[in-house]
C-alpha positions as a Markdown table, in Angstrom:
| # | Residue | x | y | z |
|---|---|---|---|---|
| 1 | Unk | -45.5 | -94.4 | 192.6 |
| 2 | Unk | -48.4 | -91.9 | 192.2 |
| 3 | Unk | -49.3 | -89.1 | 194.6 |
| 4 | Unk | -52.7 | -87.7 | 195.2 |
| 5 | Unk | -52.3 | -84.0 | 196.1 |
| 6 | Unk | -55.4 | -82.9 | 197.9 |
| 7 | Unk | -56.4 | -79.4 | 198.8 |
| 8 | Unk | -59.9 | -78.6 | 200.1 |
| 9 | Unk | -61.6 | -75.2 | 199.4 |
| 10 | Unk | -59.0 | -74.1 | 196.9 |
| 11 | Unk | -60.9 | -70.9 | 196.0 |
| 12 | Unk | -60.9 | -69.8 | 199.6 |
| 13 | Unk | -57.2 | -70.3 | 200.2 |
| 14 | Unk | -56.0 | -69.4 | 196.7 |
| 15 | Unk | -54.8 | -65.9 | 197.5 |
| 16 | Unk | -53.2 | -66.8 | 200.8 |
| 17 | Unk | -49.7 | -68.0 | 201.7 |
| 18 | Unk | -51.1 | -71.5 | 201.8 |
| 19 | Unk | -52.4 | -71.2 | 198.2 |
| 20 | Unk | -48.9 | -70.1 | 197.2 |
| 21 | Unk | -47.3 | -73.0 | 199.1 |
| 22 | Unk | -49.4 | -75.5 | 197.3 |
| 23 | Unk | -48.6 | -74.1 | 193.9 |
| 24 | Unk | -44.9 | -74.4 | 194.8 |
| 25 | Unk | -45.5 | -78.0 | 195.9 |
| 26 | Unk | -46.9 | -78.9 | 192.5 |
| 27 | Unk | -43.9 | -77.4 | 190.7 |
| 28 | Unk | -41.6 | -79.2 | 193.1 |
| 29 | Unk | -43.1 | -82.6 | 192.1 |
| 30 | Unk | -43.0 | -81.7 | 188.4 |
| 31 | Unk | -39.3 | -80.7 | 188.8 |
| 32 | Unk | -38.6 | -84.3 | 190.0 |
| 33 | Unk | -41.0 | -85.8 | 187.4 |
| 34 | Unk | -43.1 | -87.4 | 190.2 |
| 35 | Unk | -46.4 | -88.8 | 189.0 |
| 36 | Unk | -49.3 | -87.0 | 190.7 |
| 37 | Unk | -53.0 | -86.3 | 190.3 |
| 38 | Unk | -55.3 | -83.7 | 191.8 |
| 39 | Unk | -58.4 | -85.8 | 191.1 |
| 40 | Unk | -59.6 | -87.8 | 194.1 |
| 41 | Unk | -61.3 | -90.4 | 191.8 |
| 42 | Unk | -57.9 | -91.4 | 190.3 |
| 43 | Unk | -55.9 | -94.3 | 191.5 |
| 44 | Unk | -52.9 | -93.4 | 193.7 |
| 45 | Unk | -50.4 | -94.8 | 196.1 |
| 46 | Unk | -49.8 | -92.0 | 198.6 |
| 47 | Unk | -52.3 | -89.3 | 199.7 |
| 48 | Unk | -50.7 | -85.9 | 200.4 |
| 49 | Unk | -53.2 | -83.6 | 202.2 |
| 50 | Unk | -52.6 | -79.9 | 202.5 |
| 51 | Unk | -55.8 | -78.8 | 204.4 |
| 52 | Unk | -57.5 | -79.6 | 207.7 |
| 53 | Unk | -61.1 | -79.1 | 206.8 |
| 54 | Unk | -63.7 | -81.9 | 207.3 |
| 55 | Unk | -63.5 | -83.4 | 203.8 |
| 56 | Unk | -59.7 | -83.6 | 204.2 |
| 57 | Unk | -60.1 | -85.5 | 207.5 |
| 58 | Unk | -62.6 | -88.0 | 206.1 |
| 59 | Unk | -60.6 | -88.5 | 202.9 |
| 60 | Unk | -57.6 | -89.4 | 205.1 |
| 61 | Unk | -59.7 | -91.8 | 207.1 |
| 62 | Unk | -60.9 | -93.5 | 203.9 |
| 63 | Unk | -57.3 | -93.7 | 202.5 |
| 64 | Unk | -56.1 | -95.4 | 205.7 |
| 65 | Unk | -59.0 | -97.8 | 205.6 |
| 66 | Unk | -58.0 | -98.8 | 202.1 |
| 67 | Unk | -54.4 | -99.3 | 203.0 |
| 68 | Unk | -53.0 | -96.2 | 201.5 |
| 69 | Unk | -50.1 | -94.2 | 202.9 |
| 70 | Unk | -51.0 | -90.6 | 204.1 |
| 71 | Unk | -48.8 | -87.5 | 204.3 |
| 72 | Unk | -50.4 | -84.7 | 206.3 |
| 73 | Unk | -48.9 | -81.3 | 205.5 |
| 74 | Unk | -49.0 | -79.2 | 208.6 |
| 75 | Unk | -49.2 | -75.7 | 207.2 |
| 76 | Unk | -51.1 | -74.5 | 210.3 |
| 77 | Unk | -50.6 | -74.5 | 214.1 |
| 78 | Unk | -52.5 | -73.1 | 217.0 |
| 79 | Unk | -49.9 | -70.4 | 217.4 |
| 80 | Unk | -50.4 | -68.9 | 213.9 |
| 81 | Unk | -54.2 | -69.3 | 214.2 |
| 82 | Unk | -54.9 | -67.4 | 217.4 |
| 83 | Unk | -53.8 | -64.0 | 216.4 |
| 84 | Unk | -55.7 | -64.0 | 213.1 |
| 85 | Unk | -59.3 | -63.3 | 212.4 |
| 86 | Unk | -62.1 | -62.3 | 214.8 |
| 87 | Unk | -62.8 | -64.9 | 217.6 |
| 88 | Unk | -59.6 | -66.8 | 216.8 |
| 89 | Unk | -58.2 | -66.3 | 220.3 |
| 90 | Unk | -61.4 | -67.7 | 221.8 |
| 91 | Unk | -61.4 | -70.8 | 219.6 |
| 92 | Unk | -57.7 | -71.5 | 219.4 |
| 93 | Unk | -57.8 | -74.5 | 221.8 |
| 94 | Unk | -60.6 | -76.1 | 219.9 |
| 95 | Unk | -58.7 | -75.5 | 216.7 |
| 96 | Unk | -55.6 | -77.2 | 218.1 |
| 97 | Unk | -57.6 | -80.3 | 219.1 |
| 98 | Unk | -59.0 | -80.5 | 215.6 |
| 99 | Unk | -55.5 | -80.1 | 214.1 |
| 100 | Unk | -54.2 | -83.0 | 216.2 |
| 101 | Unk | -57.1 | -85.1 | 215.2 |
| 102 | Unk | -56.3 | -84.5 | 211.5 |
| 103 | Unk | -52.5 | -84.7 | 211.7 |
| 104 | Unk | -52.5 | -87.9 | 213.7 |
| 105 | Unk | -53.9 | -89.6 | 210.5 |
| 106 | Unk | -50.7 | -89.0 | 208.7 |
| 107 | Unk | -48.1 | -91.8 | 208.4 |
| 108 | Unk | -45.8 | -88.8 | 208.3 |
| 109 | Unk | -46.3 | -85.1 | 208.8 |
| 110 | Unk | -44.5 | -82.4 | 206.8 |
| 111 | Unk | -44.2 | -78.9 | 208.2 |
| 112 | Unk | -42.2 | -76.0 | 206.7 |
| 113 | Unk | -39.6 | -75.2 | 209.4 |
| 114 | Unk | -37.8 | -76.7 | 212.4 |
| 115 | Unk | -39.7 | -74.2 | 214.5 |
| 116 | Unk | -43.1 | -75.5 | 213.5 |
| 117 | Unk | -41.8 | -79.0 | 213.9 |
| 118 | Unk | -40.9 | -78.3 | 217.5 |
| 119 | Unk | -44.4 | -76.8 | 218.1 |
| 120 | Unk | -46.1 | -79.9 | 216.7 |
| 121 | Unk | -43.8 | -82.3 | 218.7 |
| 122 | Unk | -45.1 | -80.4 | 221.8 |
| 123 | Unk | -48.7 | -81.2 | 221.0 |
| 124 | Unk | -50.1 | -84.1 | 223.1 |
| 125 | Unk | -50.8 | -86.9 | 220.6 |
| 126 | Unk | -48.1 | -85.9 | 218.1 |
| 127 | Unk | -45.0 | -86.5 | 220.2 |
| 128 | Unk | -44.2 | -89.8 | 218.6 |
| 129 | Unk | -45.2 | -89.0 | 215.0 |
| 130 | Unk | -42.6 | -88.9 | 212.2 |
| 131 | Unk | -42.3 | -85.2 | 211.3 |
| 132 | Unk | -40.2 | -83.8 | 208.5 |
| 133 | Unk | -39.4 | -80.1 | 208.1 |
| 134 | Unk | -39.4 | -79.1 | 204.5 |
| 135 | Unk | -39.6 | -75.5 | 203.3 |
| 136 | Unk | -42.5 | -74.4 | 201.1 |
| 137 | Unk | -39.8 | -73.3 | 198.6 |
| 138 | Unk | -39.2 | -70.4 | 196.3 |
| 139 | Unk | -39.5 | -69.9 | 192.5 |
| 140 | Unk | -35.9 | -68.7 | 192.4 |
| 141 | Unk | -35.9 | -67.9 | 188.6 |
| 142 | Unk | -39.2 | -66.0 | 188.9 |
| 143 | Unk | -38.2 | -63.9 | 191.9 |
| 144 | Unk | -35.1 | -62.4 | 190.3 |
| 145 | Unk | -34.5 | -58.6 | 190.6 |
| 146 | Unk | -35.9 | -56.8 | 187.6 |
| 147 | Unk | -34.9 | -53.2 | 187.1 |
| 148 | Unk | -37.6 | -52.5 | 184.5 |
| 149 | Unk | -40.3 | -54.1 | 186.6 |
| 150 | Unk | -39.1 | -52.0 | 189.5 |
| 151 | Unk | -39.5 | -48.8 | 187.5 |
| 152 | Unk | -43.0 | -50.0 | 186.4 |
| 153 | Unk | -44.0 | -50.5 | 190.1 |
| 154 | Unk | -43.0 | -46.9 | 191.0 |
| 155 | Unk | -44.9 | -45.5 | 188.0 |
| 156 | Unk | -47.9 | -47.6 | 188.6 |
| 157 | Unk | -48.3 | -46.3 | 192.2 |
| 158 | Unk | -47.3 | -42.7 | 191.5 |
| 159 | Unk | -43.9 | -42.8 | 193.3 |
| 160 | Unk | -41.1 | -40.5 | 192.3 |
| 161 | Unk | -37.5 | -41.6 | 191.7 |
| 162 | Unk | -36.3 | -40.0 | 194.9 |
| 163 | Unk | -39.1 | -41.5 | 197.1 |
| 164 | Unk | -38.0 | -43.9 | 199.8 |
| 165 | Unk | -40.5 | -46.8 | 199.7 |
| 166 | Unk | -41.2 | -49.4 | 202.4 |
| 167 | Unk | -43.6 | -52.3 | 201.6 |
| 168 | Unk | -45.4 | -55.0 | 203.5 |
| 169 | Unk | -47.3 | -58.1 | 202.5 |
| 170 | Unk | -50.1 | -60.0 | 204.2 |
| 171 | Unk | -53.8 | -60.6 | 204.9 |
| 172 | Unk | -55.8 | -58.1 | 207.0 |
| 173 | Unk | -55.1 | -59.9 | 210.2 |
| 174 | Unk | -53.3 | -58.9 | 213.5 |
| 175 | Unk | -50.8 | -61.7 | 213.2 |
| 176 | Unk | -49.3 | -60.1 | 210.1 |
| 177 | Unk | -48.3 | -57.0 | 212.0 |
| 178 | Unk | -50.5 | -54.6 | 210.0 |
| 179 | Unk | -51.3 | -52.5 | 213.0 |
| 180 | Unk | -47.6 | -51.8 | 213.6 |
| 181 | Unk | -47.1 | -51.2 | 209.9 |
| 182 | Unk | -49.7 | -48.4 | 210.0 |
| 183 | Unk | -48.2 | -47.0 | 213.2 |
| 184 | Unk | -44.8 | -46.8 | 211.5 |
| 185 | Unk | -46.3 | -44.9 | 208.6 |
| 186 | Unk | -47.6 | -42.4 | 211.1 |
| 187 | Unk | -44.2 | -42.1 | 212.8 |
| 188 | Unk | -42.2 | -41.8 | 209.5 |
| 189 | Unk | -44.0 | -39.4 | 207.2 |
| 190 | Unk | -40.8 | -38.8 | 205.2 |
| 191 | Unk | -41.1 | -42.4 | 203.8 |
| 192 | Unk | -43.8 | -44.0 | 201.6 |
| 193 | Unk | -45.5 | -47.1 | 202.9 |
| 194 | Unk | -47.5 | -49.6 | 200.8 |
| 195 | Unk | -49.2 | -52.8 | 201.9 |
| 196 | Unk | -50.1 | -55.7 | 199.5 |
| 197 | Unk | -52.7 | -58.3 | 200.4 |
| 198 | Unk | -56.4 | -58.5 | 201.3 |
| 199 | Unk | -59.0 | -60.4 | 203.2 |
| 200 | Unk | -62.6 | -59.5 | 204.1 |
| 201 | Unk | -62.7 | -56.8 | 206.7 |
| 202 | Unk | -65.9 | -58.4 | 208.3 |
| 203 | Unk | -63.5 | -61.2 | 209.5 |
| 204 | Unk | -60.9 | -58.8 | 210.9 |
| 205 | Unk | -60.6 | -57.7 | 214.5 |
| 206 | Unk | -61.6 | -54.2 | 215.5 |
| 207 | Unk | -58.0 | -52.9 | 215.8 |
| 208 | Unk | -57.2 | -54.1 | 212.2 |
| 209 | Unk | -60.4 | -52.5 | 210.8 |
| 210 | Unk | -59.3 | -49.2 | 212.5 |
| 211 | Unk | -55.8 | -49.5 | 211.0 |
| 212 | Unk | -57.1 | -50.2 | 207.5 |
| 213 | Unk | -59.3 | -47.1 | 207.6 |
| 214 | Unk | -56.3 | -44.9 | 208.5 |
| 215 | Unk | -55.8 | -42.2 | 205.9 |
| 216 | Unk | -52.3 | -40.9 | 205.5 |
| 217 | Unk | -50.6 | -39.2 | 202.6 |
| 218 | Unk | -47.7 | -41.7 | 202.7 |
| 219 | Unk | -49.8 | -44.9 | 203.2 |
| 220 | Unk | -51.3 | -47.0 | 200.5 |
| 221 | Unk | -53.3 | -50.2 | 200.8 |
| 222 | Unk | -52.9 | -51.9 | 197.4 |
| 223 | Unk | -55.1 | -54.9 | 198.0 |
| 224 | Unk | -54.5 | -58.3 | 196.4 |
| 225 | Unk | -52.1 | -58.2 | 193.4 |
| 226 | Unk | -50.6 | -61.0 | 191.2 |
| 227 | Unk | -47.1 | -62.3 | 192.0 |
| 228 | Unk | -45.6 | -60.2 | 189.1 |
| 229 | Unk | -46.5 | -57.0 | 191.0 |
| 230 | Unk | -45.0 | -58.4 | 194.2 |
| 231 | Unk | -41.8 | -59.1 | 192.2 |
| 232 | Unk | -42.1 | -55.5 | 190.8 |
| 233 | Unk | -42.3 | -54.1 | 194.4 |
| 234 | Unk | -39.4 | -56.1 | 195.5 |
| 235 | Unk | -37.4 | -54.8 | 192.6 |
| 236 | Unk | -38.5 | -51.2 | 192.9 |
| 237 | Unk | -39.0 | -50.5 | 196.6 |
| 238 | Unk | -36.2 | -49.8 | 199.0 |
| 239 | Unk | -37.1 | -51.9 | 202.0 |
| 240 | Unk | -39.3 | -54.9 | 202.8 |
| 241 | Unk | -40.9 | -54.7 | 206.3 |
| 242 | Unk | -42.2 | -57.9 | 207.7 |
| 243 | Unk | -43.6 | -57.2 | 211.2 |
| 244 | Unk | -45.4 | -60.5 | 211.4 |
| 245 | Unk | -46.0 | -61.8 | 214.9 |
| 246 | Unk | -46.1 | -65.6 | 214.0 |
| 247 | Unk | -45.5 | -67.8 | 211.0 |
| 248 | Unk | -45.0 | -71.4 | 210.1 |
| 249 | Unk | -42.4 | -70.2 | 207.6 |
| 250 | Unk | -43.2 | -66.8 | 205.9 |
| 251 | Unk | -42.8 | -67.2 | 202.1 |
| 252 | Unk | -42.6 | -63.4 | 201.5 |
| 253 | Unk | -39.3 | -63.0 | 203.3 |
| 254 | Unk | -37.8 | -65.8 | 201.1 |
| 255 | Unk | -39.1 | -64.1 | 198.0 |
| 256 | Unk | -37.5 | -60.8 | 199.2 |
| 257 | Unk | -34.2 | -62.6 | 199.7 |
| 258 | Unk | -34.4 | -64.1 | 196.2 |
| 259 | Unk | -35.1 | -60.6 | 194.8 |
| 260 | Unk | -32.1 | -59.1 | 196.7 |
| 261 | Unk | -34.4 | -56.7 | 198.6 |
| 262 | Unk | -33.2 | -55.5 | 202.0 |
| 263 | Unk | -35.5 | -56.5 | 204.8 |
| 264 | Unk | -36.3 | -55.7 | 208.4 |
| 265 | Unk | -38.3 | -58.4 | 210.1 |
| 266 | Unk | -39.7 | -59.0 | 213.5 |
| 267 | Unk | -37.4 | -60.8 | 215.9 |
| 268 | Unk | -39.5 | -63.9 | 216.7 |
| 269 | Unk | -38.6 | -67.6 | 217.2 |
| 270 | Unk | -39.7 | -68.8 | 213.8 |
| 271 | Unk | -36.8 | -66.9 | 212.2 |
| 272 | Unk | -34.1 | -68.0 | 214.8 |
| 273 | Unk | -32.8 | -71.0 | 212.9 |
| 274 | Unk | -32.1 | -69.4 | 209.5 |
| 275 | Unk | -32.5 | -65.6 | 209.4 |
| 276 | Unk | -29.7 | -63.8 | 211.3 |
| 277 | Unk | -29.8 | -60.2 | 212.4 |
| 278 | Unk | -27.0 | -58.3 | 210.6 |
| 279 | Unk | -26.1 | -61.2 | 208.3 |
| 280 | Unk | -29.0 | -61.7 | 205.8 |
| 281 | Unk | -31.7 | -59.4 | 207.3 |
| 282 | Unk | -32.2 | -56.9 | 210.1 |
| 283 | Unk | -34.5 | -57.7 | 213.1 |
| 284 | Unk | -36.6 | -55.6 | 215.4 |
| 285 | Unk | -38.5 | -56.6 | 218.5 |
| 286 | Unk | -41.1 | -53.8 | 218.7 |
| 287 | Unk | -42.3 | -50.6 | 216.9 |
| 288 | Unk | -39.7 | -48.4 | 218.5 |
| 289 | Unk | -36.9 | -50.7 | 217.2 |
| 290 | Unk | -38.5 | -51.0 | 213.8 |
| 291 | Unk | -38.6 | -47.1 | 213.6 |
| 292 | Unk | -35.0 | -46.8 | 214.7 |
| 293 | Unk | -33.7 | -49.4 | 212.2 |
| 294 | Unk | -35.7 | -48.0 | 209.4 |
| 295 | Unk | -34.1 | -44.6 | 209.9 |
| 296 | Unk | -30.7 | -46.1 | 210.3 |
| 297 | Unk | -31.2 | -47.9 | 207.0 |
| 298 | Unk | -32.2 | -44.8 | 205.1 |
| 299 | Unk | -29.4 | -42.8 | 206.7 |
| 300 | Unk | -27.0 | -45.5 | 205.3 |
| 301 | Unk | -25.9 | -46.6 | 208.8 |
| 302 | Unk | -26.9 | -50.3 | 208.0 |
| 303 | Unk | -25.0 | -52.4 | 205.4 |
| 304 | Unk | -26.6 | -53.9 | 202.3 |
| 305 | Unk | -27.3 | -57.6 | 203.1 |
| 306 | Unk | -28.8 | -58.6 | 199.8 |
| 307 | Unk | -26.1 | -60.9 | 198.5 |
| 308 | Unk | -26.1 | -62.9 | 201.8 |
| 309 | Unk | -29.9 | -63.0 | 201.7 |
| 310 | Unk | -29.8 | -64.4 | 198.1 |
| 311 | Unk | -27.6 | -67.3 | 199.3 |
| 312 | Unk | -30.3 | -68.2 | 201.8 |
| 313 | Unk | -33.0 | -68.2 | 199.1 |
| 314 | Unk | -31.0 | -70.5 | 196.9 |
| 315 | Unk | -31.1 | -73.2 | 199.6 |
| 316 | Unk | -34.9 | -73.1 | 199.4 |
| 317 | Unk | -35.3 | -73.4 | 195.6 |
| 318 | Unk | -38.2 | -75.5 | 194.3 |
| 319 | Unk | -35.8 | -78.1 | 192.8 |
| 320 | Unk | -34.3 | -78.8 | 196.2 |
| 321 | Unk | -37.7 | -79.1 | 197.8 |
| 322 | Unk | -38.8 | -81.5 | 195.0 |
| 323 | Unk | -35.9 | -83.9 | 195.9 |
| 324 | Unk | -36.8 | -83.8 | 199.6 |
| 325 | Unk | -40.4 | -84.6 | 198.9 |
| 326 | Unk | -39.4 | -87.4 | 196.6 |
| 327 | Unk | -37.2 | -89.0 | 199.4 |
| 328 | Unk | -40.2 | -88.8 | 201.8 |
| 329 | Unk | -42.6 | -90.4 | 199.3 |
| 330 | Unk | -40.1 | -93.2 | 198.4 |
| 331 | Unk | -39.5 | -94.0 | 202.1 |
| 332 | Unk | -43.3 | -94.5 | 202.5 |
| 333 | Unk | -43.8 | -96.3 | 199.2 |
| 334 | Unk | -41.1 | -98.9 | 200.0 |
């Protein structure tokens, strides 16, 4: 059994959450010693597609014509598209139609969470498709709290030992909650805020561009950094803030859990099934509640939840994901 893993426009998506998910996928297959190729000219038994661009669609059509089995990985939905870049709200219905056209070609569909599975089941044309929810996974051994790296992070960005540091991660898009992150930095000048991630500002909406141009003494936009620096931030900062408005999974919160970093996330449906307020994370519905919980946390009114969070991350290790993918492949191959 040989799998063709196909990803279109790898350079474009390489620094996004999707790019990270695909790297995890490769490691998951390797952990189970599943034979795979990235070369479309190689022979294969099952085509596993990660993208929804035109070449992906036509490759799936060709594979079906040649009697190959197709796995379509649904990393995207209309819901996580429409609060993204400029004009995304206006084009979201067309985007949804295209997604359905692509995903229908899959003999099975894989999507990261029960929540995104429920969304897809609600799309006309996908109601009867076989859909599996399989996490994108976490490199558990890599995202392990590292005190030395944490000290390096503080030194690298000029933070003092006594500084209270809050960090966020995401592209420069409304959906990631970057506007609220900046607003919280304005409201909480006693704390340091730093945002990791980058995407071209010409694609951003006007409110996002305005937020990025905000100049505050306690606010830093660090841009894109390698995973090692994200690990350093998770080891050296005090709190991870994840004000995202929509996700299909949200890999950064799993990484924060693995790194035993306390987190406050937005209370949205995607997190209902597995992240529990007061058990492994804290949740907030809006800016006011984020502000209140941040201050409660730094005033030691909220308990440390990192051990419980780590248990959640363990359930999403790449080795476990590899076994789940293998079972799906074998069911198709047989």
